[in-house]
C-alpha positions in Angstrom: -25.9 2.9 16.5 -24.7 6.2 15.1 -24.7 9.4 17.0 -25.4 12.8 15.5 -23.5 16.1 16.1 -25.3 19.2 15.1 -22.9 21.9 14.2 -22.7 25.3 12.6 -20.0 25.0 9.8 -17.8 28.0 9.2 -16.3 27.8 5.8 -13.0 29.7 5.5 -12.0 30.8 2.0 -8.3 31.6 1.8 -6.8 33.8 -0.9 -3.1 34.2 -1.0 -2.5 33.8 2.7 -4.2 33.5 6.1 -4.6 37.2 6.6 -7.0 37.5 3.6 -10.0 35.4 4.5 -13.7 35.5 4.0 -16.2 33.8 6.2 -19.4 32.2 5.1 -22.0 30.6 7.4 -23.2 27.3 6.1 -26.5 25.6 6.8 -26.7 23.7 10.0 -26.3 20.0 9.2 -26.2 16.7 11.0 -22.9 14.7 10.9 -23.3 11.0 11.6 -20.7 9.4 13.8 -20.0 5.7 13.5 -18.4 3.0 15.5 -15.2 1.2 14.6 -17.3 -1.9 13.9 -19.4 0.0 11.4 -16.3 1.3 9.6 -14.6 -2.1 9.6 -17.9 -3.4 8.0 -17.0 -1.4 5.0 -16.4 -4.5 2.8 -13.2 -5.0 1.0 -14.3 -7.0 -2.0 -12.5 -7.0 -5.4 -12.8 -9.0 -8.6 -10.3 -11.6 -9.7 -11.5 -12.3 -13.2 -14.3 -13.8 -15.3 -15.2 -17.4 -15.6 -14.4 -18.8 -19.1 -18.0 -18.3 -20.3 -18.2 -14.8 -18.8 -21.3 -15.8 -16.9 -19.8 -15.1 -13.5 -16.9 -13.3 -11.8 -14.5 -14.5 -9.1 -14.5 -12.2 -6.0 -12.3 -12.0 -3.0 -14.0 -10.4 0.0 -13.5 -10.0 3.8 -17.2 -10.0 4.5 -16.9 -13.2 6.6 -14.3 -11.5 8.9 -11.3 -12.7 6.9 -10.7 -13.0 3.2 -12.6 -15.8 1.3 -13.6 -16.4 -2.3 -17.0 -15.8 -3.7 -18.7 -15.8 -7.1 -21.3 -13.4 -8.5 -23.2 -13.2 -11.8 -21.4 -11.0 -14.4 -24.6 -8.9 -14.5 -24.5 -8.3 -10.8 -26.2 -10.1 -7.9 -25.6 -11.8 -4.6 -22.1 -13.0 -3.7 -22.0 -16.8 -3.2 -19.3 -18.1 -0.9 -17.1 -20.9 -2.3 -14.6 -21.1 0.6 -15.3 -20.7 4.3 -12.0 -20.4 6.0 -12.2 -19.2 9.5 -8.4 -19.0 10.2 -6.0 -18.0 7.4 -7.2 -15.6 4.7 -7.8 -16.9 1.1 -7.1 -14.7 -1.9 -8.5 -15.6 -5.3 -6.1 -15.6 -8.3 -8.3 -16.5 -11.3 -10.5 -19.1 -13.0 -8.7 -21.6 -15.2 -8.8 -20.4 -18.8 -11.1 -23.2 -20.1 -13.0 -24.5 -17.1 -14.4 -23.6 -13.7 -11.4 -24.7 -11.6 -9.9 -21.9 -9.6 -6.4 -20.9 -8.4 -6.0 -19.1 -5.1 -3.2 -18.4 -2.6 -2.9 -18.5 1.2 -0.2 -18.0 3.7 0.2 -18.8 7.4 -1.6 -15.9 9.2 0.5 -13.2 7.7 3.9 -14.9 7.5 4.0 -14.1 3.7 5.0 -17.7 2.8 2.3 -18.0 0.2 1.2 -21.3 -1.3 -0.8 -21.8 -4.5 -3.9 -24.0 -4.3 -6.5 -25.3 -6.8 -10.2 -25.5 -6.1 -11.9 -28.1 -8.3 -15.5 -28.4 -7.1 -15.4 -29.2 -3.4 -11.8 -30.5 -3.6 -8.8 -28.3 -2.7 -5.3 -29.3 -3.7 -2.0 -27.7 -2.8 0.0 -27.2 -6.0 3.2 -25.9 -4.4 5.1 -27.4 -1.5 3.5 -26.9 1.9 6.6 -26.5 4.0 8.7 -23.3 4.3 8.5 -22.6 0.6 7.1 -19.3 -0.9 5.3 -19.4 -4.3 3.9 -16.4 -6.3 1.6 -16.7 -9.3 3.1 -15.0 -12.4 0.5 -15.5 -15.1 -1.1 -17.9 -17.6 0.5 -19.1 -20.7 -0.7 -17.8 -24.0 -2.5 -21.1 -24.9 -4.0 -21.4 -21.4 -2.5 -24.9 -20.9 -0.2 -23.9 -18.1 0.6 -21.2 -15.6 3.8 -19.7 -14.4 5.0 -19.1 -10.8 8.0 -18.2 -8.8 9.2 -20.5 -6.0 12.1 -20.6 -3.6 11.9 -24.4 -3.2 15.5 -24.8 -4.5 17.0 -22.0 -2.4 15.1 -19.9 0.1 16.9 -16.8 -1.3 15.7 -17.0 -4.9 12.3 -17.2 -6.6 13.1 -19.5 -9.6 10.7 -19.4 -12.5 8.4 -22.5 -13.0 5.7 -23.6 -15.4 2.9 -25.8 -14.2 1.2 -28.1 -16.7 -2.5 -27.9 -15.7 -3.3 -31.3 -17.2 -0.7 -33.3 -15.3 -0.2 -30.7 -12.5 3.6 -31.3 -12.9 6.0 -28.3 -12.6 9.0 -27.6 -14.7 11.7 -25.1 -13.9 12.0 -22.6 -16.8 14.8 -20.5 -15.4 17.0 -20.7 -12.3 17.5 -17.3 -10.8 21.1 -16.3 -10.2 22.3 -14.2 -7.4 21.7 -10.5 -7.8 18.8 -11.0 -10.3 15.0 -10.9 -10.1 12.5 -12.4 -12.6 10.6 -9.5 -14.2 8.5 -11.0 -17.1 8.4 -13.4 -20.0 7.3 -13.1 -23.7 4.3 -15.0 -24.8 6.4 -17.4 -26.9 8.6 -18.1 -23.9 11.7 -17.1 -25.8 12.7 -14.1 -23.8 12.8 -13.4 -20.0 13.3 -9.9 -18.5 15.6 -9.8 -15.5 16.3 -7.0 -13.1 19.5 -6.5 -11.1 18.9 -3.9 -8.3 21.6 -1.3 -7.7 19.8 0.7 -5.1 16.1 1.2 -4.1 15.5 3.4 -7.2 18.0 2.1 -9.8 18.3 -1.3 -11.5 20.1 -2.8 -14.5 17.7 -4.4 -17.0 18.6 -7.5 -19.0 16.8 -9.7 -21.6 17.6 -13.4 -21.4 17.3 -15.5 -24.6 16.1 -18.8 -23.2 17.2 -20.7 -26.3 20.8 -19.4 -26.2 21.0 -18.5 -22.5 22.6 -15.2 -23.6 21.9 -12.1 -21.5 21.7 -8.6 -23.1 21.8 -5.5 -21.0 19.2 -3.0 -22.1 20.0 0.2 -20.2 23.2 2.1 -20.9 23.4 4.3 -17.7 22.4 3.9 -14.1 18.7 4.7 -13.8 15.4 3.5 -12.5 14.3 0.8 -14.9 11.3 -1.4 -14.7 10.1 -3.9 -17.3 6.4 -3.5 -18.2 5.4 -5.9 -20.9 6.7 -7.6 -24.0 5.0 -6.7 -27.3 2.3 -9.2 -28.4 4.6 -10.4 -31.2 7.4 -10.9 -28.8 9.8 -8.7 -30.7 10.1 -5.9 -28.3 10.2 -5.1 -24.6 8.5 -2.1 -23.2 10.0 -0.7 -20.0 9.8 2.5 -17.9 12.9 4.4 -17.0 13.8 7.8 -15.5 17.1 8.0 -17.4 17.9 11.7 -18.0 14.8 12.9 -16.2 12.9 13.0 -12.9 9.9 10.9 -13.8 9.5 7.5 -15.4 8.5 7.3 -19.1 8.1 4.4 -21.5 10.8 3.0 -23.8 10.5 0.3 -26.4 13.5 -1.9 -26.8 13.7 -3.7 -30.2 15.2 -7.0 -29.4 16.7 -8.0 -32.7 18.1 -4.6 -33.5 19.2 -3.9 -29.9 17.8 -0.3 -30.2 15.6 1.7 -27.9 13.0 4.5 -28.6 10.8 6.6 -26.4 7.1 5.9 -26.9 5.2 7.7 -24.1 5.9 10.4 -21.5 3.8 12.3 -19.1 4.4 14.9 -16.4 4.3 12.2 -13.6 5.7 8.7 -13.2 4.2 6.2 -15.6 4.1 3.1 -13.4 2.2 0.7 -15.5 2.2 -0.1 -19.3 0.8 -3.4 -20.7 -1.2 -5.1 -23.4 -4.3 -7.2 -23.2 -4.1 -10.9 -24.0 -4.7 -10.6 -27.7 -2.9 -7.2 -28.0 -6.0 -5.3 -29.0 -5.7 -2.7 -26.2 -2.9 -1.0 -24.4 -3.2 0.1 -20.7 -1.3 2.9 -19.0 -1.3 3.8 -15.4 0.1 7.2 -14.3 0.9 8.2 -10.7 -0.6 11.7 -10.9 -0.1 13.5 -7.6 -0.7 10.5 -5.5 -3.6 9.0 -7.5 -4.0 6.6 -10.4 -4.8 8.1 -13.8 -5.8 5.5 -16.4 -5.4 5.6 -20.1 -6.6 2.7 -22.4 -6.2 2.9 -26.1 -6.8 0.7 -29.2 -3.5 -0.4 -30.5 -4.5 -0.4 -34.1 -6.0 3.1 -34.1 -4.5 4.8 -31.1 -8.0 5.9 -30.1 -8.8 6.2 -26.4 -11.3 3.6 -25.2 -14.4 5.3 -23.6 -15.6 4.0 -20.3 -18.6 5.0 -18.3 -18.1 8.0 -16.0 -18.8 7.9 -12.3 -19.9 10.9 -10.2 -17.1 11.9 -7.7 -15.3 8.7 -8.4 -12.6 7.5 -10.8 -11.7 4.2 -12.5 -8.4 3.2 -10.9 -7.8 -0.2 -12.6 -9.1 -2.4 -15.4 -8.9 -6.2 -16.1 -9.9 -7.5 -19.5 -11.4 -10.9 -20.2 -9.2 -13.2 -22.3 -11.4 -12.6 -25.4 -11.2 -8.8 -24.7 -15.0 -8.4 -24.9 -15.5 -7.6 -21.3 -13.6 -5.6 -18.7 -13.7 -5.4 -14.9 -13.5 -1.9 -13.6 -12.4 -0.9 -10.1 -14.0 2.5 -9.2 -13.6 4.6 -6.1 -12.4 7.8 -4.4 -10.8 9.0 -1.2 -14.2 9.4 0.4 -15.7 6.0 -0.5 -14.5 2.4 -0.8 -13.6 1.1 -4.3 -16.2 -1.1 -6.0 -16.0 -3.6 -8.9 -18.0 -3.3 -12.1 -18.4 -5.5 -15.2 -18.5 -3.6 -18.5 -19.5 -5.1 -21.9 -17.4 -3.3 -24.5 -19.8 -4.2 -27.3 -23.2 -3.5 -25.7 -21.9 -0.8 -23.3 -23.8 -2.6 -20.5 -22.5 -1.7 -17.1 -23.1 -4.0 -14.1 -22.2 -3.2 -10.5 -20.7 -6.3 -8.7 -19.9 -5.0 -5.2 -21.3 -2.4 -2.8 -18.5 -2.0 -0.3 -19.7 1.0 1.7 -21.5 -0.2 4.8 -25.2 0.6 4.3 -25.3 2.1 7.8 -22.8 4.8 6.8 -24.0 7.9 5.0 -21.3 8.7 2.4 -22.0 12.5 3.0 -20.6 12.1 6.5 -17.2 11.0 5.1 -14.4 13.3 4.0 -12.7 13.8 0.6 -8.9 14.1 0.6 -7.3 17.4 -0.3 -3.8 17.6 -1.8 -1.8 20.3 -0.1 1.9 21.4 0.0 3.9 23.0 2.7 7.5 24.2 3.1 9.8 22.2 5.3 12.7 23.5 7.5 15.0 24.0 4.5 12.4 25.4 2.1 11.7 22.1 0.3 8.1 21.7 -0.8 6.5 18.7 0.8 3.3 17.2 -0.7 0.6 15.8 1.7 -2.9 14.5 1.7 -5.2 16.4 4.2 -8.4 15.2 5.7 -10.3 17.8 7.6 -13.3 16.7 9.8 -16.7 18.2 9.0 -17.0 19.4 12.6 -13.7 21.4 12.5 -14.2 25.1 12.6 -12.4 28.2 13.9 -14.7 28.1 16.9 -14.3 24.4 17.4 -10.6 23.6 16.6 -9.9 19.9 16.5 -6.9 17.7 17.4 -4.8 16.4 14.6 -2.4 13.6 13.6 0.6 13.5 11.2 0.2 10.2 9.4 3.4 8.7 8.0 3.4 6.0 5.3 5.5 2.8 5.2 8.6 2.2 3.1 11.1 3.7 3.2 10.1 5.0 -0.2 6.3 4.5 0.0 3.7 7.1 -0.7 0.5 8.2 0.9 -2.1 8.2 -1.8 -5.6 9.6 -2.5 -7.4 6.3 -1.8 -10.0 5.3 0.7 -8.8 4.2 4.1 -11.4 3.1 6.7 -9.1 3.8 9.6 -8.4 7.3 8.5 -12.1 8.0 7.9 -13.0 6.5 11.3 -10.6 8.9 13.1 -11.6 11.9 11.0 -15.3 11.1 11.6 -14.6 11.3 15.3 -13.0 14.7 15.0 -9.3 14.1 14.3 -7.8 16.0 11.4 -5.1 13.9 9.5 -2.2 15.1 7.4 -0.7 12.1 5.5 2.7 13.5 4.7 4.9 12.4 1.8 8.2 13.4 3.3 11.4 13.5 1.3 12.2 9.9 0.3 8.7 9.2 -0.8 8.0 7.9 -4.3 5.9 9.6 -6.9 7.6 13.1 -6.9 10.7 12.5 -9.0 13.9 10.6 -8.3 15.8 13.5 -6.7 13.0 13.8 -4.1 13.0 10.0 -3.7 16.7 9.8 -3.0 16.8 12.7 -0.5 16.6 10.5 2.6 19.3 8.0 1.6 21.3 7.3 4.7 19.7 10.3 6.3 16.7 8.6 7.9 15.3 9.9 11.1 16.8 13.3 10.4 15.5 15.4 7.5 12.6 13.2 6.8 11.6 13.5 10.4 12.0 17.3 10.1 9.5 17.1 7.2 7.0 15.5 9.6 7.6 18.2 12.2 7.0 20.8 9.5 3.8 19.0 8.7 2.8 19.4 12.4 3.6 23.1 12.2 1.4 23.4 9.1 -1.4 21.8 10.9 -0.9 24.1 13.9 -1.1 27.1 11.6 -4.6 26.2 10.5 -7.4 28.0 12.4 -9.5 24.9 12.6 -6.7 22.9 14.3 -5.9 22.9 18.0 -2.1 23.3 17.7 -1.5 22.1 21.3 -3.0 18.7 20.5 -1.1 17.1 17.6 0.2 13.5 17.5 2.0 11.3 15.1 1.0 7.8 13.7 2.4 5.4 11.2 2.9 1.8 10.2 6.1 -0.1 9.3 8.6 2.7 8.3 5.9 5.1 9.5 6.1 3.3 12.8 9.8 4.0 12.9 9.1 7.7 12.1 6.7 7.7 15.0 9.3 6.4 17.4 12.0 8.7 15.9 9.7 11.6 16.6 9.1 10.7 20.2 12.8 9.9 20.7 14.7 12.6 18.7 12.1 15.4 18.8 10.4 14.5 22.1 8.6 17.9 22.6 7.1 18.2 19.1 4.2 15.7 19.3 1.8 15.1 22.2 1.4 11.3 21.5 2.7 8.6 19.2 1.1 5.5 17.7 3.6 3.0 16.3 2.1 0.3 14.2 4.7 -2.6 13.7 7.5 0.0 13.3 11.2 -0.7 13.1 13.0 0.3 16.3 16.4 -1.5 15.8 17.8 -1.1 12.3 20.8 -3.3 13.1 18.6 -6.3 13.8 15.9 -5.5 11.1 18.5 -5.2 8.3 20.2 -8.4 9.3 16.9 -10.4 9.6 15.1 -9.4 6.4 13.3 -12.4 4.8 15.6 -14.6 2.8 13.6 -14.1 -0.4 14.7 -10.4 -0.4 18.3 -11.6 -1.1 18.5 -9.8 -4.5 17.2 -6.6 -3.0 19.4 -6.7 0.2 22.4 -4.9 -1.2 20.1 -2.2 -2.7 18.4 -1.7 0.7 21.8 -1.5 2.4 22.8 1.2 -0.2 19.9 3.3 1.0 19.8 2.5 4.7 23.4 1.5 5.4 25.1 -1.9 5.9 24.8 -3.2 9.4 27.9 -5.4 9.0 30.2 -2.4 8.4 31.0 0.9 10.1 27.5 2.0 9.0 26.4 0.1 12.1 27.5 3.1 14.2 25.0 5.4 12.4 22.3 2.8 12.3 22.6 2.4 16.1 22.3 6.2 16.5 19.1 6.3 14.5 17.5 3.3 16.2 15.0 4.4 18.8 15.5 1.3 20.9 18.8 2.5 22.1 17.5 5.9 23.2 14.2 5.1 24.9 15.2 7.3 27.9 14.3 10.3 25.6 10.7 9.3 25.3 8.4 11.5 27.5 5.0 11.3 25.7 2.3 8.6 25.7 3.0 5.8 23.3 0.8 3.1 21.7 2.4 0.1 19.9 0.6 -2.5 17.7 2.2 -5.7 16.4 1.5 -9.0 14.6 3.4 -12.0 16.0 3.8 -13.5 12.5 5.4 -10.4 11.0 8.4 -11.5 8.9 9.6 -8.0 8.1 9.4 -6.3 11.5 9.9 -9.0 14.2 7.8 -9.0 17.3 10.9 -8.5 19.4 11.1 -5.0 18.0 7.9 -4.0 19.6 8.4 -6.0 22.8 11.7 -4.3 23.5 10.6 -0.7 22.7 7.6 -1.1 24.9 9.7 -2.4 27.8 12.3 0.4 27.3 9.8 3.3 27.2 7.8 1.9 30.2 11.0 2.3 32.3 10.5 6.0 31.9 7.1 5.9 33.6 5.5 6.9 30.4 2.0 5.6 29.5 2.5 2.8 27.0 -0.3 0.6 25.6 0.7 -2.5 23.7 -1.6 -4.5 21.4 -0.3 -7.8 20.1 -2.0 -10.2 17.7 -0.8 -13.8 17.6 -2.5 -14.4 14.2 -1.4 -11.4 12.2 1.6 -10.4 10.2 2.8 -7.1 8.6 -0.7 -5.7 8.5 -3.9 -6.7 10.2 -6.4 -8.5 7.9 -8.8 -10.2 10.3 -11.9 -8.0 10.9 -12.1 -8.7 14.6 -8.5 -7.8 15.0 -9.0 -4.6 13.0 -11.9 -3.6 15.2 -9.8 -4.2 18.3 -6.7 -2.5 17.0 -8.2 0.7 15.5 -10.8 1.0 18.2 -8.1 1.0 20.8 -6.1 3.6 18.8 -9.1 6.0 19.1 -9.5 5.2 22.8 -5.8 6.0 23.3 -6.1 9.2 21.4 -9.3 10.2 23.2 -7.5 9.7 26.5 -4.1 11.3 25.8 -4.7 13.7 22.9 -8.3 14.9 23.2 -8.4 14.4 27.0 -7.0 16.4 29.9 -4.0 14.1 30.2 -2.2 16.0 27.4 -2.4 19.2 29.4 0.2 18.2 31.9 2.8 15.8 30.4 5.7 16.2 32.8 7.3 12.9 34.0 5.6 12.7 37.4 2.1 13.4 36.1 2.6 10.7 33.4 3.6 8.3 36.0 0.4 9.0 38.0 -1.7 8.6 34.9 -0.3 5.2 34.2 -0.8 4.0 37.8 -4.4 5.2 37.7 -4.9 3.3 34.4 -3.5 0.1 35.9 -5.9 0.4 38.9 
């Protein structure tokens, strides 16, 4: 059931600074508050593609509690389940090009060792080896008679390129990946393969392999951030993005026969997607514009923009054309509402809604839209961030707040919907999702600023974010915590360890705490990326190990004085469970309150609904107790010890 808070909202209009403000009294309104179960009942359902006759659409949804596959009429209607897994999640890939067979993938409860399966009526067949072999779908052939996938069956370190004949279901290795290279695309005629050789986490060398002569040609001339996007429909050119000579990625066209390059598209932000539809009629561009997707679709022949329907307070964030290019699946959403899928007929202009992911028990007006803000860090550097301010936050009713740190290193907090953030904001916690130096999306100089400087200046950016929050009149500056997952979990532990008086509490969601072990135990299929990661983080097998030990919170747990919560999945292949086990044990020796939530059937991210309800519900309970509650008022060591003993009773 939802509770209602009646409040008098005070709207503060800021001019140039805080001293020049104007107050307006808004109407009294009711703000609905919702349980974690209600927020986790926001469905995550998304379209995987049309059936060959376009009569129905394949949908992946977590409505059953984990991800399963469904179908729905292309004109909209009920979702019909076609798988009923109650253990491992199932993710749809696509229908077969000419019949109703379906490809899907599944791993072992989050271990990321994906397998490709075929569903033919009621029969399910594993198409890739079922042992410790990882397989990733890479697309259908032009004629629809085969599909391509990467597999590390030969060598656990390398995802070789295979083609699967769908009549005989027999695979053929197309290209054996060599050390230091990654597969990055293939032309429709199978003559050319794009290969990447990572240099660091931003820069890569780009090559084109001629499969007939086995000759490799290097495309880029200088060290830069290069990423293959798509071959031209006629197979004569490769389009790729690069940041050579600039801060942001733009599109280049490499003419294969001539060996020449030309710039074809540039925007003020990173272009992070550029591709053609199956028949080459349309060209699709994605732009990372201030932490949100901007979409451009044009007709190749005319250069004219394709007009799509408009959606009030929402944006189209992705498109997926049918093979005949007459229909397109649209993904539409905003920071205040879950994204939904629509089917659009390009000829008749008919629009059909396929999903309704917002829980019907939740009033969309009770949720909060993200605001992009910027603040100065300790050295004057401008830091971008995404701010969520609770409706109930006023000058008279200041609320507690959290600095939210994304994963990575090198990730980005974006203007998308997040049920966990909305749940916490709905219950009166302001959230500032910081994009500290080292985040992607703001230019390569900004991206490289944290190289071998982790836990220092990037942490100071988070502290500056806390200071920005504390300066807001609607925020209680004495009640600010830090939360993050993966690399954000590391930043949480770094904050509690190296800046122990800055934040009142920390929530570490499967965060790295021992860089020496993590960098030595990365999954084998990251082999080509390992040296690039070592370039950014440091090599644990060299004298870099001294610095890596210094920045690893596990070896400095005696510095932690504030309440800590840790969440972990036992199947996580990236941040091993032992990371969380040991940090919890170390901090508990200080007599500091520590809560530990471990899921045996989750990996690097929690996907089962019952686990999400438990995990994020417990986060709020922890914050209510140690950030909102009286416990935060006296956080000296002895008081903390007493609080923990009381909790154990």
